[in-house]
C-alpha positions, 0 to 999 in steps of 0.5 A: 500500500505504501509502495503504491502511494510512493509511486503516485507521488513520484509521478505527480512530482515528475509532472510538476517538473515537466510543467516547470521545464515547459514553462521555462522553455516557453519563457525562453521562446517568448524572450527569443521572440521578443528579442527577434522582434526588437532586432527587426524593429532596429533593422527597420529603422536602419532601412528607413534611414537608408531610404531617407538618404536615398531620397536626399540623393535623388533630390540633390541629383534633380537640383543638379539636373535643373541647374545644368538644364539652365546652361545654354549649349550651342555649337560653334557655327562660325568665327570672325575676327575684328581688330579693336581698340585704337586700331579700329579707330584708325580703321574708321579714320582711314575708311573716311578717306584720311591718312592715318598712322597707328602707334600702339603696343602689341605682344610677340604673338600670332594676334599681333601678326593678324593686326599688322596684316589688317593694317597693311591691307587697309593702308594704315601706317604701322608704328607698333611697338613689340613688348614680349612682356604683354600679349596683344590684347585679345577679346573673344565674344560669344554670340547666339542669335545676335545676343552676346552671352559673355566675353573673355579677355586676354590682356595685361594692364601693367604700365609700360617699361621705361624703354617701351615708353621711350620707343612710343615717344620716339615714334610720335616725335617722328610723325608729329611734324606731318600731322594735323591731329592726334587721337588718343584712344585710351583703354586704360591698359597701361599704354598711355602713360603720364609721360606720353601725355605730357610729351604730346602736349609739348609736341602739340604746341610746337607743331600746332596740331590738335589733340582728340581724346577718349577713355574707356572704362568698360573693364578698367577704371581710369580718369578723363581728367588726365587729358588736359587742353585737348581740342575734343574729349568724348567721355560717356556719362559714367566715365565722367562721373567716375573721373569726378567721383560725383554720382549726384550732380546733374548732367549739365554740372558734370559736363561743365566740370569736365570742361573746366577741369580739363580745359578742353575746347569741346566736349561730346558727352555720350549718353548711350541710347539717348544719343549725346550732347555736344558742348562748344566753347565760344569767344568770351567763354560762352559754352554752346550746347546741342543735343543729338539723338540716337538715330537707331531704334533697334541697335544690333551691336553698340560696341563700335558706336563710340569709336566711329563717332570719335574717328569722324569728329577727329577727322572732320575737325582737324580738316577745319569743319565746325563742331556742331555740323560735324556732330550731326554727321556723328549721329549718322555714323554711330547709327550705321555702327550699331546696325551690324554685328562687330566693330567694322570700319565705315567708309564715306560712301556708307555715310553718304547713303545714310545721310540721304536716307535721313535727310531726304 
C-alpha cells in the first residue's frame, strides 16, 4: 500500500517538473521572440534611414539636373575676327578717306601678326611697338542669335617699361611734324602713360596740331581728367562721373566740370541710347550746347558706336569743319555702327547713303 502511494507521488512530482521545464522553455521562446522582434524593429529603422538618404540623393541629383538644364549649349557655327581698340579707330579714320598712322603696343604673338596684316591691307601706317612682356590684347565674344552671352579677355594692364615708353615717344616725335591731329584712344591698359601725355602736349604746341581724346572704362577704371587742353574729349556719362567721383550732380554740372577741369575746347558727352550732347566753347567763354539723338531704334551691336563717332569728329575737325555740323554727321555714323554685328570700319560712301536716307 505504501509502495503504491510512493509511486503516485513520484509521478505527480515528475509532472510538476515537466510543467516547470515547459514553462521555462516557453519563457525562453517568448524572450527569443521578443528579442527577434526588437532586432527587426532596429533593422527597420536602419532601412528607413537608408531610404531617407536615398531620397536626399535623388533630390540633390534633380537640383543638379535643373541647374545644368539652365546652361545654354550651342555649337560653334562660325568665327570672325575684328581688330579693336585704337586700331579700329584708325580703321574708321582711314575708311573716311584720311591718312592715318597707328602707334600702339602689341605682344610677340600670332594676334599681333593678324593686326599688322589688317593694317597693311587697309593702308594704315604701322608704328607698333613689340613688348614680349604683354600679349596683344585679345577679346573673344560669344554670340547666339545676335545676343552676346559673355566675353573673355586676354590682356595685361601693367604700365609700360621705361624703354617701351621711350620707343612710343620716339615714334610720335617722328610723325608729329606731318600731322594735323592726334587721337588718343585710351583703354586704360597701361599704354598711355603720364609721360606720353605730357610729351604730346609739348609736341602739340610746337607743331600746332590738335589733340582728340577718349577713355574707356568698360573693364578698367581710369580718369578723363588726365587729358588736359585737348581740342575734343568724348567721355560717356559714367566715365565722367567716375573721373569726378560725383554720382549726384546733374548732367549739365558734370559736363561743365569736365570742361573746366580739363580745359578742353569741346566736349561730346555720350549718353548711350539717348544719343549725346555736344558742348562748344565760344569767344568770351560762352559754352554752346546741342543735343543729338540716337538715330537707331533697334541697335544690333553698340560696341563700335563710340569709336566711329570719335574717328569722324577727329577727322572732320582737324580738316577745319565746325563742331556742331560735324556732330550731326556723328549721329549718322554711330547709327550705321550699331546696325551690324562687330566693330567694322565705315567708309564715306556708307555715310553718304545714310545721310540721304535721313535727310531726304
